[in-house]
N, C-alpha and C positions, 0 to 999 in steps of 0.2 A: 434420765432414769425416772424422774418424777412424772414426765409426760407419758412414758410407757406404762407406769403404774396407774396413772389416771385413766388412760385408755382401757387398760385391762379391767379396772374396777367398774368403769362405765359399761363395758361389755357384759360383765358378770351381772350388773344391775339390770340391764336390758333383757338379758336372758331370763332372769328371775321374774321380771314383769310379764314377759311373753308367756312363760310357763304358768304364771298365776292366772293370766287371762284365759289360757286354754283350759286350765283346771276349772276355772269358774264357769266356762261355757259347758264343759262336761257335766259339772254339777247342775247347771241350769237345765241341760237336756234331760238328765235323769229325773230331776224334779218335775219337769213338764210332763214326762211320761207318767210319773206317779200321780200327778194331778189329773191327767186324762183318764187314767184307770179308775180313780175315785169318782170322777164325774160319770163315767160309763156305768159303774156299779150303782150309783145313786139315781141316775136318770134313764137308764136303758139304752139300748143300741140305737134306735132311730134318732132320738134327741141328741145323743152323744155324737153320732156320725155327722149330723147336720152342723153341730157346733165345731167339730174338728175340721170340717171342710169350709168353714167360714173364714175367708182370708183376713177379715177384720175382727175376728173373734178372740176369745181369751186364750186360745191355744196356738196363736201365732205371735211370736215375740222377736221382732227383727228377722234375722235369718233362721231362727228356730221355729219349727212348726211340727205338728203331729201328723203322721200318716199311719194308716192302719192297713195291714195285709191279712188275708186269710191264710190258712196253712198251705195253700197251693201257690201263693204269690200273686193273688188278685188284689188290687187296690180297692178297699172298701170306703176309705175316707182319705182326703189329702188337703192339707191346709194351704199349700202353695200352688197347686195346679189341679183344678177340678176336672180337667180333661182326662186325667189319669184314672179317675174313678171307674171301676168295673173293668179295667184293663189288666190282662195277665202279663206281669212283668217277670215271670219266673225265669225267662231266658235272657234277661237284660244283662249286658256286659258293660264294664267300664272301658276307658280308652286303652287299657292294657289287655283287654279280653277276659277279665275276671268276671265270673258269674256271681256277682255280689248279692243278688236277691236269693240265689240258691244258698249261699253262705248264711244269709239272714235267716232263712227258713230252718237250716240245719242248727244254727246257734239257738234259736228259740225252742225248737223241738227237743234238742238234746240237753241243753243247759238251763232252759227257762228264761235266761236273760244273758246279755253280754254286749260287746262292741264288735262291729264289723267295719273294717277299713277298706276303702276303695278310692278311686279318683273320679271326680265329677266336676262339671262346670259350675263355678260359683256365679250365681245370677247377679251379684253385686259387682265383681271384678271382671266377669266374662272370661276368666281364665280357668283352665283345668287345674284343680287343686286337690290335695289330699282331703278326704272327708272320712269321718268316723261316725257311725250311727249306732245309737243305743237301742237295743231291741228287748222287749219283754213280752212273754207269752202269758195271756190271760184267757181262760176258756179256750175257744178255737180261734183266737185273734192274736195278732202280733202288733203291739204298740211300738212305734218307732219315732225317734227324733235325732237328727244328725247335726254335727258341727263341722265347720271347715277348720283345718289345722293351720 
């Protein structure tokens, strides 16, 4: 009985730690978006987009990075893959066929901010995983930062 209780309590602890780590990542993602918005407002679009697209810059923190979309789904800045800049991703689907960029655009336009869930290949693990991206509309731009679940 003591072993069962110990295993149960260990499981509860690990779930708590995992949940806390996920919550921390979500908090870090929203904070990075807010920092990017402040940088954009203080420095203007050109300087901000250059910094957001700098893979070694202040807006890339491990697997967290900023990317910017216009209201049509065109990438204007991207901290992890500069080849995506100026690409129209509006019809991009995840592995389940979900048009997640369309949902990103809709969330930003209708709510101003929020989270969009989809599946994407994690560049670290090389496996398809659940991902959640925080999006926030400012002016005619959508600031984004995603976390793997």
